[in-house]
A tleap script that builds the chain and sets N, CA, C and O, in Angstrom:
source leaprc.protein.ff14SB
mol = sequence {
  NGLN VAL GLN LEU GLU GLU SER GLY GLY GLY
  TRP VAL GLN ALA GLY GLY SER LEU SER LEU
  SER CYS ALA ALA SER GLY SER ILE PHE SER
  THR HIE ALA MET GLY TRP PRO ARG GLN ALA
  PRO GLY LYS GLN ARG GLU LEU VAL ALA VAL
  TRP ARG SER GLY GLY VAL THR ASN TYR ALA
  GLY SER VAL LYS GLY ARG CYS THR ILE SER
  ARG ASP ASN VAL LYS ASN THR VAL TYR LEU
  GLN MET ASN SER LEU LYS PRO GLU ASP THR
  ALA VAL TYR TYR CYS ASN GLY ALA PHE ARG
  SER SER SER ARG ASP LEU LEU ALA ASP ASP
  TYR TRP GLY GLN GLY THR GLN VAL THR VAL
  SER CSER
}
set mol.1.N position { 296.584 34.776 -15.466 }
set mol.1.CA position { 295.333 34.064 -15.698 }
set mol.1.C position { 295.132 32.985 -14.646 }
set mol.1.O position { 296.084 32.403 -14.126 }
set mol.2.N position { 293.886 32.743 -14.357 }
set mol.2.CA position { 293.514 31.724 -13.379 }
set mol.2.C position { 292.600 30.724 -14.077 }
set mol.2.O position { 291.707 31.100 -14.837 }
set mol.3.N position { 292.835 29.471 -13.811 }
set mol.3.CA position { 291.971 28.424 -14.343 }
set mol.3.C position { 291.206 27.782 -13.193 }
set mol.3.O position { 291.756 27.544 -12.118 }
set mol.4.N position { 289.941 27.510 -13.437 }
set mol.4.CA position { 289.087 26.841 -12.453 }
set mol.4.C position { 288.644 25.513 -13.052 }
set mol.4.O position { 287.999 25.475 -14.100 }
set mol.5.N position { 288.997 24.434 -12.378 }
set mol.5.CA position { 288.644 23.104 -12.858 }
set mol.5.C position { 287.632 22.473 -11.923 }
set mol.5.O position { 287.932 22.196 -10.761 }
set mol.6.N position { 286.445 22.250 -12.429 }
set mol.6.CA position { 285.357 21.685 -11.639 }
set mol.6.C position { 285.323 20.175 -11.812 }
set mol.6.O position { 285.716 19.638 -12.847 }
set mol.7.N position { 284.849 19.514 -10.783 }
set mol.7.CA position { 284.597 18.080 -10.869 }
set mol.7.C position { 283.429 17.752 -9.954 }
set mol.7.O position { 283.067 18.530 -9.071 }
set mol.8.N position { 282.859 16.600 -10.184 }
set mol.8.CA position { 281.688 16.201 -9.434 }
set mol.8.C position { 280.446 16.437 -10.267 }
set mol.8.O position { 280.521 16.565 -11.489 }
set mol.9.N position { 279.339 16.494 -9.620 }
set mol.9.CA position { 278.079 16.637 -10.343 }
set mol.9.C position { 277.609 15.297 -10.859 }
set mol.9.O position { 278.186 14.255 -10.546 }
set mol.10.N position { 276.546 15.337 -11.661 }
set mol.10.CA position { 275.998 14.114 -12.206 }
set mol.10.C position { 274.530 13.993 -11.889 }
set mol.10.O position { 273.819 14.985 -11.724 }
set mol.11.N position { 274.095 12.759 -11.808 }
set mol.11.CA position { 272.672 12.463 -11.610 }
set mol.11.C position { 272.475 11.802 -10.268 }
set mol.11.O position { 273.281 10.968 -9.853 }
set mol.12.N position { 271.410 12.170 -9.589 }
set mol.12.CA position { 271.111 11.591 -8.293 }
set mol.12.C position { 269.602 11.631 -8.083 }
set mol.12.O position { 268.918 12.504 -8.617 }
set mol.13.N position { 269.100 10.707 -7.325 }
set mol.13.CA position { 267.683 10.718 -6.979 }
set mol.13.C position { 267.427 11.715 -5.861 }
set mol.13.O position { 268.318 12.027 -5.072 }
set mol.14.N position { 266.223 12.199 -5.807 }
set mol.14.CA position { 265.848 13.136 -4.758 }
set mol.14.C position { 266.147 12.527 -3.390 }
set mol.14.O position { 265.891 11.351 -3.132 }
set mol.15.N position { 266.692 13.369 -2.538 }
set mol.15.CA position { 267.093 12.912 -1.219 }
set mol.15.C position { 268.548 12.489 -1.140 }
set mol.15.O position { 269.089 12.290 -0.053 }
set mol.16.N position { 269.169 12.355 -2.283 }
set mol.16.CA position { 270.560 11.927 -2.328 }
set mol.16.C position { 271.533 13.070 -2.121 }
set mol.16.O position { 271.146 14.204 -1.839 }
set mol.17.N position { 272.805 12.740 -2.268 }
set mol.17.CA position { 273.873 13.713 -2.032 }
set mol.17.C position { 274.845 13.726 -3.202 }
set mol.17.O position { 275.042 12.724 -3.890 }
set mol.18.N position { 275.437 14.881 -3.401 }
set mol.18.CA position { 276.497 15.041 -4.391 }
set mol.18.C position { 277.527 15.997 -3.828 }
set mol.18.O position { 277.235 16.841 -2.981 }
set mol.19.N position { 278.741 15.839 -4.325 }
set mol.19.CA position { 279.808 16.738 -3.913 }
set mol.19.C position { 280.484 17.307 -5.142 }
set mol.19.O position { 280.822 16.577 -6.073 }
set mol.20.N position { 280.677 18.604 -5.138 }
set mol.20.CA position { 281.372 19.291 -6.218 }
set mol.20.C position { 282.702 19.830 -5.684 }
set mol.20.O position { 282.828 20.189 -4.513 }
set mol.21.N position { 283.671 19.873 -6.571 }
set mol.21.CA position { 284.932 20.500 -6.181 }
set mol.21.C position { 285.417 21.400 -7.307 }
set mol.21.O position { 285.096 21.186 -8.477 }
set mol.22.N position { 286.183 22.395 -6.941 }
set mol.22.CA position { 286.712 23.355 -7.903 }
set mol.22.C position { 288.124 23.721 -7.484 }
set mol.22.O position { 288.342 24.304 -6.422 }
set mol.23.N position { 289.073 23.373 -8.326 }
set mol.23.CA position { 290.473 23.667 -8.045 }
set mol.23.C position { 290.914 24.877 -8.859 }
set mol.23.O position { 290.724 24.927 -10.074 }
set mol.24.N position { 291.496 25.836 -8.182 }
set mol.24.CA position { 292.009 27.038 -8.849 }
set mol.24.C position { 293.510 26.897 -9.065 }
set mol.24.O position { 294.238 26.455 -8.176 }
set mol.25.N position { 293.956 27.274 -10.239 }
set mol.25.CA position { 295.379 27.207 -10.539 }
set mol.25.C position { 295.752 28.363 -11.452 }
set mol.25.O position { 294.893 29.029 -12.031 }
set mol.26.N position { 297.055 28.583 -11.565 }
set mol.26.CA position { 297.529 29.668 -12.413 }
set mol.26.C position { 298.218 30.732 -11.593 }
set mol.26.O position { 298.828 30.464 -10.558 }
set mol.27.N position { 298.101 31.943 -12.089 }
set mol.27.CA position { 298.760 33.060 -11.442 }
set mol.27.C position { 297.867 33.616 -10.339 }
set mol.27.O position { 297.006 34.462 -10.579 }
set mol.28.N position { 298.092 33.119 -9.128 }
set mol.28.CA position { 297.244 33.509 -7.995 }
set mol.28.C position { 298.120 34.067 -6.875 }
set mol.28.O position { 298.949 33.363 -6.298 }
set mol.29.N position { 297.916 35.342 -6.588 }
set mol.29.CA position { 298.586 35.953 -5.439 }
set mol.29.C position { 297.708 35.854 -4.203 }
set mol.29.O position { 298.183 35.564 -3.105 }
set mol.30.N position { 296.426 36.099 -4.399 }
set mol.30.CA position { 295.496 35.990 -3.280 }
set mol.30.C position { 294.116 35.611 -3.809 }
set mol.30.O position { 293.741 35.945 -4.932 }
set mol.31.N position { 293.379 34.906 -2.965 }
set mol.31.CA position { 292.013 34.491 -3.299 }
set mol.31.C position { 291.048 35.259 -2.414 }
set mol.31.O position { 291.133 35.199 -1.188 }
set mol.32.N position { 290.147 35.966 -3.031 }
set mol.32.CA position { 289.217 36.789 -2.264 }
set mol.32.C position { 287.896 36.096 -2.024 }
set mol.32.O position { 287.258 36.300 -0.991 }
set mol.33.N position { 287.488 35.287 -2.964 }
set mol.33.CA position { 286.233 34.575 -2.814 }
set mol.33.C position { 286.167 33.447 -3.832 }
set mol.33.O position { 286.730 33.543 -4.923 }
set mol.34.N position { 285.480 32.390 -3.465 }
set mol.34.CA position { 285.163 31.309 -4.394 }
set mol.34.C position { 283.760 30.841 -4.062 }
set mol.34.O position { 283.386 30.717 -2.895 }
set mol.35.N position { 282.999 30.587 -5.100 }
set mol.35.CA position { 281.624 30.217 -4.848 }
set mol.35.C position { 281.020 29.396 -5.954 }
set mol.35.O position { 281.664 29.075 -6.953 }
set mol.36.N position { 279.755 29.063 -5.748 }
set mol.36.CA position { 279.036 28.195 -6.674 }
set mol.36.C position { 277.717 28.857 -7.070 }
set mol.36.O position { 276.723 28.726 -6.357 }
set mol.37.N position { 277.700 29.543 -8.161 }
set mol.37.CA position { 276.420 29.979 -8.725 }
set mol.37.C position { 275.830 28.834 -9.556 }
set mol.37.O position { 276.562 27.981 -10.059 }
set mol.38.N position { 274.519 28.825 -9.693 }
set mol.38.CA position { 273.895 27.818 -10.530 }
set mol.38.C position { 272.893 28.463 -11.464 }
set mol.38.O position { 272.337 29.524 -11.182 }
set mol.39.N position { 272.680 27.797 -12.575 }
set mol.39.CA position { 271.758 28.309 -13.587 }
set mol.39.C position { 270.853 27.179 -14.030 }
set mol.39.O position { 271.318 26.191 -14.598 }
set mol.40.N position { 269.577 27.319 -13.776 }
set mol.40.CA position { 268.592 26.349 -14.232 }
set mol.40.C position { 267.849 26.938 -15.413 }
set mol.40.O position { 267.693 28.156 -15.496 }
set mol.41.N position { 267.389 26.102 -16.327 }
set mol.41.CA position { 266.664 26.598 -17.502 }
set mol.41.C position { 265.456 27.438 -17.092 }
set mol.41.O position { 264.636 27.017 -16.277 }
set mol.42.N position { 265.367 28.602 -17.660 }
set mol.42.CA position { 264.224 29.465 -17.402 }
set mol.42.C position { 264.248 30.173 -16.066 }
set mol.42.O position { 263.291 30.861 -15.710 }
set mol.43.N position { 265.319 30.017 -15.327 }
set mol.43.CA position { 265.410 30.659 -14.010 }
set mol.43.C position { 266.607 31.597 -13.964 }
set mol.43.O position { 267.545 31.488 -14.754 }
set mol.44.N position { 266.544 32.515 -13.020 }
set mol.44.CA position { 267.665 33.423 -12.825 }
set mol.44.C position { 268.826 32.691 -12.170 }
set mol.44.O position { 268.644 31.743 -11.407 }
set mol.45.N position { 270.016 33.160 -12.489 }
set mol.45.CA position { 271.189 32.596 -11.845 }
set mol.45.C position { 271.106 32.837 -10.346 }
set mol.45.O position { 270.693 33.905 -9.894 }
set mol.46.N position { 271.499 31.845 -9.600 }
set mol.46.CA position { 271.433 31.927 -8.136 }
set mol.46.C position { 272.785 31.556 -7.544 }
set mol.46.O position { 273.388 30.553 -7.928 }
set mol.47.N position { 273.245 32.357 -6.624 }
set mol.47.CA position { 274.491 32.048 -5.925 }
set mol.47.C position { 274.158 31.082 -4.799 }
set mol.47.O position { 273.550 31.466 -3.800 }
set mol.48.N position { 274.553 29.842 -4.962 }
set mol.48.CA position { 274.212 28.804 -3.997 }
set mol.48.C position { 274.995 28.981 -2.708 }
set mol.48.O position { 274.428 28.973 -1.616 }
set mol.49.N position { 276.290 29.140 -2.848 }
set mol.49.CA position { 277.147 29.261 -1.666 }
set mol.49.C position { 278.424 29.983 -2.058 }
set mol.49.O position { 278.875 29.895 -3.200 }
set mol.50.N position { 278.995 30.688 -1.114 }
set mol.50.CA position { 280.236 31.409 -1.378 }
set mol.50.C position { 281.114 31.379 -0.146 }
set mol.50.O position { 280.645 31.485 0.987 }
set mol.51.N position { 282.400 31.233 -0.400 }
set mol.51.CA position { 283.420 31.330 0.641 }
set mol.51.C position { 284.178 32.627 0.386 }
set mol.51.O position { 284.581 32.895 -0.745 }
set mol.52.N position { 284.375 33.431 1.422 }
set mol.52.CA position { 285.127 34.678 1.279 }
set mol.52.C position { 286.356 34.637 2.172 }
set mol.52.O position { 286.374 33.961 3.200 }
set mol.53.N position { 287.366 35.363 1.768 }
set mol.53.CA position { 288.601 35.387 2.542 }
set mol.53.C position { 288.288 35.768 3.975 }
set mol.53.O position { 287.482 36.658 4.247 }
set mol.54.N position { 288.939 35.079 4.866 }
set mol.54.CA position { 288.618 35.226 6.277 }
set mol.54.C position { 287.743 34.094 6.748 }
set mol.54.O position { 287.488 33.940 7.942 }
set mol.55.N position { 287.281 33.292 5.789 }
set mol.55.CA position { 286.505 32.116 6.146 }
set mol.55.C position { 285.012 32.341 6.258 }
set mol.55.O position { 284.284 31.473 6.738 }
set mol.56.N position { 284.557 33.493 5.822 }
set mol.56.CA position { 283.122 33.771 5.887 }
set mol.56.C position { 282.412 33.002 4.772 }
set mol.56.O position { 282.863 32.998 3.627 }
set mol.57.N position { 281.322 32.366 5.108 }
set mol.57.CA position { 280.527 31.628 4.114 }
set mol.57.C position { 279.087 32.133 4.139 }
set mol.57.O position { 278.561 32.532 5.178 }
set mol.58.N position { 278.483 32.104 2.981 }
set mol.58.CA position { 277.084 32.493 2.860 }
set mol.58.C position { 276.365 31.501 1.954 }
set mol.58.O position { 276.961 30.917 1.049 }
set mol.59.N position { 275.089 31.325 2.213 }
set mol.59.CA position { 274.297 30.365 1.459 }
set mol.59.C position { 272.989 31.000 0.993 }
set mol.59.O position { 272.440 31.895 1.636 }
set mol.60.N position { 272.519 30.513 -0.129 }
set mol.60.CA position { 271.187 30.900 -0.568 }
set mol.60.C position { 270.174 30.278 0.381 }
set mol.60.O position { 270.395 29.198 0.928 }
set mol.61.N position { 269.081 30.965 0.566 }
set mol.61.CA position { 268.060 30.452 1.460 }
set mol.61.C position { 267.520 29.100 1.016 }
set mol.61.O position { 267.104 28.281 1.834 }
set mol.62.N position { 267.536 28.885 -0.292 }
set mol.62.CA position { 266.977 27.655 -0.840 }
set mol.62.C position { 267.805 26.416 -0.508 }
set mol.62.O position { 267.305 25.296 -0.605 }
set mol.63.N position { 269.055 26.606 -0.121 }
set mol.63.CA position { 269.914 25.455 0.169 }
set mol.63.C position { 270.435 25.442 1.601 }
set mol.63.O position { 271.126 24.507 2.005 }
set mol.64.N position { 270.108 26.464 2.355 }
set mol.64.CA position { 270.639 26.559 3.721 }
set mol.64.C position { 270.217 25.337 4.527 }
set mol.64.O position { 269.050 24.945 4.544 }
set mol.65.N position { 271.188 24.762 5.178 }
set mol.65.CA position { 270.936 23.558 5.955 }
set mol.65.C position { 271.138 22.279 5.179 }
set mol.65.O position { 271.206 21.195 5.759 }
set mol.66.N position { 271.236 22.401 3.859 }
set mol.66.CA position { 271.412 21.219 3.019 }
set mol.66.C position { 272.778 21.204 2.321 }
set mol.66.O position { 273.235 20.154 1.869 }
set mol.67.N position { 273.411 22.342 2.238 }
set mol.67.CA position { 274.688 22.438 1.536 }
set mol.67.C position { 275.761 23.017 2.446 }
set mol.67.O position { 275.487 23.822 3.336 }
set mol.68.N position { 276.974 22.587 2.199 }
set mol.68.CA position { 278.112 23.103 2.956 }
set mol.68.C position { 279.248 23.402 1.987 }
set mol.68.O position { 279.651 22.551 1.195 }
set mol.69.N position { 279.753 24.625 2.065 }
set mol.69.CA position { 280.905 24.995 1.260 }
set mol.69.C position { 282.134 24.993 2.153 }
set mol.69.O position { 282.089 25.452 3.295 }
set mol.70.N position { 283.216 24.478 1.628 }
set mol.70.CA position { 284.456 24.450 2.393 }
set mol.70.C position { 285.620 24.671 1.439 }
set mol.70.O position { 285.478 24.535 0.224 }
set mol.71.N position { 286.762 25.011 2.001 }
set mol.71.CA position { 287.918 25.315 1.157 }
set mol.71.C position { 289.170 24.726 1.756 }
set mol.71.O position { 289.405 24.791 2.963 }
set mol.72.N position { 289.972 24.148 0.874 }
set mol.72.CA position { 291.307 23.673 1.239 }
set mol.72.C position { 292.288 24.761 0.824 }
set mol.72.O position { 292.545 24.955 -0.364 }
set mol.73.N position { 292.827 25.461 1.797 }
set mol.73.CA position { 293.692 26.600 1.495 }
set mol.73.C position { 294.972 26.181 0.786 }
set mol.73.O position { 295.498 26.918 -0.049 }
set mol.74.N position { 295.467 25.003 1.118 }
set mol.74.CA position { 296.717 24.545 0.517 }
set mol.74.C position { 296.511 24.228 -0.957 }
set mol.74.O position { 297.326 24.589 -1.807 }
set mol.75.N position { 295.418 23.554 -1.241 }
set mol.75.CA position { 295.132 23.158 -2.627 }
set mol.75.C position { 294.401 24.247 -3.399 }
set mol.75.O position { 294.215 24.129 -4.610 }
set mol.76.N position { 293.989 25.295 -2.718 }
set mol.76.CA position { 293.172 26.349 -3.316 }
set mol.76.C position { 291.977 25.743 -4.040 }
set mol.76.O position { 291.681 26.064 -5.191 }
set mol.77.N position { 291.320 24.874 -3.333 }
set mol.77.CA position { 290.171 24.155 -3.866 }
set mol.77.C position { 288.970 24.402 -2.970 }
set mol.77.O position { 289.079 24.390 -1.744 }
set mol.78.N position { 287.841 24.622 -3.589 }
set mol.78.CA position { 286.608 24.812 -2.838 }
set mol.78.C position { 285.680 23.640 -3.138 }
set mol.78.O position { 285.625 23.134 -4.259 }
set mol.79.N position { 284.961 23.229 -2.114 }
set mol.79.CA position { 284.082 22.080 -2.216 }
set mol.79.C position { 282.646 22.509 -1.877 }
set mol.79.O position { 282.419 23.424 -1.085 }
set mol.80.N position { 281.710 21.830 -2.494 }
set mol.80.CA position { 280.308 22.040 -2.163 }
set mol.80.C position { 279.673 20.678 -1.923 }
set mol.80.O position { 279.498 19.887 -2.850 }
set mol.81.N position { 279.336 20.420 -0.684 }
set mol.81.CA position { 278.643 19.186 -0.333 }
set mol.81.C position { 277.161 19.477 -0.315 }
set mol.81.O position { 276.701 20.359 0.410 }
set mol.82.N position { 276.413 18.736 -1.113 }
set mol.82.CA position { 274.975 18.955 -1.221 }
set mol.82.C position { 274.245 17.705 -0.750 }
set mol.82.O position { 274.464 16.610 -1.269 }
set mol.83.N position { 273.389 17.880 0.226 }
set mol.83.CA position { 272.620 16.770 0.785 }
set mol.83.C position { 271.128 17.040 0.603 }
set mol.83.O position { 270.705 18.158 0.310 }
set mol.84.N position { 270.358 15.987 0.785 }
set mol.84.CA position { 268.899 16.096 0.680 }
set mol.84.C position { 268.504 16.838 -0.588 }
set mol.84.O position { 267.691 17.763 -0.558 }
set mol.85.N position { 269.083 16.424 -1.684 }
set mol.85.CA position { 268.855 17.131 -2.942 }
set mol.85.C position { 267.414 17.008 -3.399 }
set mol.85.O position { 266.751 15.994 -3.183 }
set mol.86.N position { 266.951 18.071 -4.035 }
set mol.86.CA position { 265.588 18.148 -4.538 }
set mol.86.C position { 265.611 18.344 -6.059 }
set mol.86.O position { 266.605 18.826 -6.603 }
set mol.87.N position { 264.545 17.983 -6.736 }
set mol.87.CA position { 264.507 18.197 -8.188 }
set mol.87.C position { 264.773 19.659 -8.564 }
set mol.87.O position { 265.362 19.936 -9.609 }
set mol.88.N position { 264.346 20.575 -7.723 }
set mol.88.CA position { 264.582 21.993 -8.024 }
set mol.88.C position { 266.040 22.405 -7.882 }
set mol.88.O position { 266.393 23.542 -8.196 }
set mol.89.N position { 266.884 21.503 -7.418 }
set mol.89.CA position { 268.324 21.779 -7.384 }
set mol.89.C position { 268.976 21.476 -8.731 }
set mol.89.O position { 270.160 21.749 -8.929 }
set mol.90.N position { 268.211 20.920 -9.641 }
set mol.90.CA position { 268.743 20.611 -10.968 }
set mol.90.C position { 269.172 21.898 -11.670 }
set mol.90.O position { 268.384 22.831 -11.822 }
set mol.91.N position { 270.414 21.929 -12.087 }
set mol.91.CA position { 270.964 23.133 -12.722 }
set mol.91.C position { 272.388 22.853 -13.162 }
set mol.91.O position { 272.972 21.821 -12.830 }
set mol.92.N position { 272.929 23.789 -13.913 }
set mol.92.CA position { 274.369 23.788 -14.168 }
set mol.92.C position { 275.012 24.589 -13.049 }
set mol.92.O position { 274.651 25.740 -12.802 }
set mol.93.N position { 275.945 23.979 -12.393 }
set mol.93.CA position { 276.653 24.618 -11.295 }
set mol.93.C position { 278.018 25.088 -11.794 }
set mol.93.O position { 278.809 24.319 -12.339 }
set mol.94.N position { 278.255 26.360 -11.589 }
set mol.94.CA position { 279.511 26.957 -12.018 }
set mol.94.C position { 280.387 27.254 -10.801 }
set mol.94.O position { 279.893 27.564 -9.716 }
set mol.95.N position { 281.668 27.153 -11.009 }
set mol.95.CA position { 282.617 27.632 -10.010 }
set mol.95.C position { 283.005 29.058 -10.401 }
set mol.95.O position { 283.320 29.334 -11.558 }
set mol.96.N position { 282.976 29.929 -9.446 }
set mol.96.CA position { 283.290 31.332 -9.689 }
set mol.96.C position { 284.247 31.803 -8.610 }
set mol.96.O position { 284.067 31.489 -7.433 }
set mol.97.N position { 285.258 32.553 -9.007 }
set mol.97.CA position { 286.203 33.014 -8.009 }
set mol.97.C position { 286.762 34.381 -8.328 }
set mol.97.O position { 286.781 34.807 -9.482 }
set mol.98.N position { 287.215 35.059 -7.301 }
set mol.98.CA position { 287.833 36.373 -7.438 }
set mol.98.C position { 289.256 36.279 -6.908 }
set mol.98.O position { 289.482 35.917 -5.753 }
set mol.99.N position { 290.199 36.609 -7.761 }
set mol.99.CA position { 291.610 36.425 -7.435 }
set mol.99.C position { 292.425 37.647 -7.839 }
set mol.99.O position { 292.103 38.337 -8.807 }
set mol.100.N position { 293.486 37.900 -7.079 }
set mol.100.CA position { 294.504 38.856 -7.502 }
set mol.100.C position { 295.700 38.052 -7.977 }
set mol.100.O position { 296.130 37.104 -7.321 }
set mol.101.N position { 296.224 38.441 -9.112 }
set mol.101.CA position { 297.348 37.698 -9.679 }
set mol.101.C position { 298.690 38.174 -9.162 }
set mol.101.O position { 299.671 37.433 -9.218 }
set mol.102.N position { 298.751 39.393 -8.662 }
set mol.102.CA position { 299.997 39.889 -8.106 }
set mol.102.C position { 299.691 40.943 -7.054 }
set mol.102.O position { 298.564 41.427 -6.948 }
set mol.103.N position { 300.703 41.289 -6.283 }
set mol.103.CA position { 300.536 42.308 -5.246 }
set mol.103.C position { 300.283 43.684 -5.846 }
set mol.103.O position { 299.813 44.593 -5.161 }
set mol.104.N position { 300.595 43.831 -7.122 }
set mol.104.CA position { 300.389 45.132 -7.772 }
set mol.104.C position { 298.927 45.335 -8.181 }
set mol.104.O position { 298.503 46.458 -8.453 }
set mol.105.N position { 298.173 44.256 -8.221 }
set mol.105.CA position { 296.763 44.381 -8.600 }
set mol.105.C position { 295.973 45.014 -7.460 }
set mol.105.O position { 296.020 44.553 -6.320 }
set mol.106.N position { 295.256 46.064 -7.788 }
set mol.106.CA position { 294.452 46.722 -6.759 }
set mol.106.C position { 293.130 46.008 -6.558 }
set mol.106.O position { 292.574 45.997 -5.460 }
set mol.107.N position { 292.634 45.410 -7.635 }
set mol.107.CA position { 291.348 44.749 -7.568 }
set mol.107.C position { 291.493 43.285 -7.972 }
set mol.107.O position { 292.407 42.912 -8.707 }
set mol.108.N position { 290.582 42.481 -7.482 }
set mol.108.CA position { 290.549 41.072 -7.873 }
set mol.108.C position { 289.799 40.928 -9.193 }
set mol.108.O position { 288.847 41.660 -9.466 }
set mol.109.N position { 290.237 39.985 -9.995 }
set mol.109.CA position { 289.548 39.672 -11.237 }
set mol.109.C position { 288.633 38.476 -11.028 }
set mol.109.O position { 288.872 37.624 -10.171 }
set mol.110.N position { 287.594 38.439 -11.824 }
set mol.110.CA position { 286.565 37.421 -11.712 }
set mol.110.C position { 286.806 36.317 -12.733 }
set mol.110.O position { 287.051 36.590 -13.908 }
set mol.111.N position { 286.735 35.075 -12.283 }
set mol.111.CA position { 286.949 33.933 -13.179 }
set mol.111.C position { 285.822 32.922 -13.007 }
set mol.111.O position { 285.222 32.800 -11.939 }
set mol.112.N position { 285.556 32.204 -14.092 }
set mol.112.CA position { 284.484 31.213 -14.100 }
set mol.112.C position { 284.986 29.875 -14.619 }
set mol.112.O position { 285.832 29.810 -15.511 }
set mol.113.N position { 284.445 28.812 -14.039 }
set mol.113.CA position { 284.656 27.494 -14.588 }
set mol.113.C position { 283.649 27.235 -15.693 }
set mol.113.O position { 282.786 28.071 -15.966 }
set mol.114.N position { 283.759 26.080 -16.325 }
set mol.114.CA position { 282.901 25.747 -17.456 }
set mol.114.C position { 281.524 25.274 -17.023 }
set mol.114.O position { 280.593 25.261 -17.829 }
set mol.115.N position { 281.384 24.895 -15.791 }
set mol.115.CA position { 280.092 24.444 -15.288 }
set mol.115.C position { 279.977 22.932 -15.303 }
set mol.115.O position { 280.559 22.253 -16.149 }
set mol.116.N position { 279.223 22.426 -14.357 }
set mol.116.CA position { 278.975 20.993 -14.279 }
set mol.116.C position { 277.483 20.776 -14.016 }
set mol.116.O position { 276.881 21.467 -13.194 }
set mol.117.N position { 276.910 19.830 -14.707 }
set mol.117.CA position { 275.473 19.591 -14.612 }
set mol.117.C position { 275.146 18.752 -13.384 }
set mol.117.O position { 275.779 17.729 -13.123 }
set mol.118.N position { 274.168 19.198 -12.653 }
set mol.118.CA position { 273.601 18.421 -11.548 }
set mol.118.C position { 272.136 18.177 -11.884 }
set mol.118.O position { 271.372 19.113 -12.117 }
set mol.119.N position { 271.763 16.916 -11.903 }
set mol.119.CA position { 270.382 16.550 -12.205 }
set mol.119.C position { 269.833 15.713 -11.067 }
set mol.119.O position { 270.404 14.686 -10.700 }
set mol.120.N position { 268.717 16.164 -10.515 }
set mol.120.CA position { 268.070 15.469 -9.411 }
set mol.120.C position { 266.718 14.991 -9.895 }
set mol.120.O position { 265.868 15.795 -10.278 }
set mol.121.N position { 266.519 13.696 -9.879 }
set mol.121.CA position { 265.262 13.143 -10.356 }
set mol.121.C position { 264.325 12.871 -9.188 }
set mol.121.O position { 264.750 12.528 -8.085 }
set mol.122.N position { 263.056 13.033 -9.465 }
set mol.122.CA position { 262.060 12.836 -8.397 }
set mol.122.C position { 261.660 11.369 -8.288 }
set mol.122.O position { 260.833 11.016 -7.446 }
savepdb mol mol.pdb
quit
């Protein structure tokens, strides 16, 4: 089993910045991807940013240029720095990751954090 512990989030005025972090722990043989999907009321879930093994990162068009995802390989922690926040960034941000627990696993399993609320006021 893998546990994802999120921190950060909170309330900020439009134009401000917030940083989220997600630490993965447990039975981890390899990490294939870690990312930040978000869910706003009445909207579809959106993958804000994702880090994939090999260091490839991808961003949603809505946050490109305003957010940066990074990963500390030693701590197995992924970070999301969000700048120039807008009210439409208000959502619950989840940490999501794909991990193999052992070398015998052919496929990675998907894990989710509990989510952290980000509220941007206008």
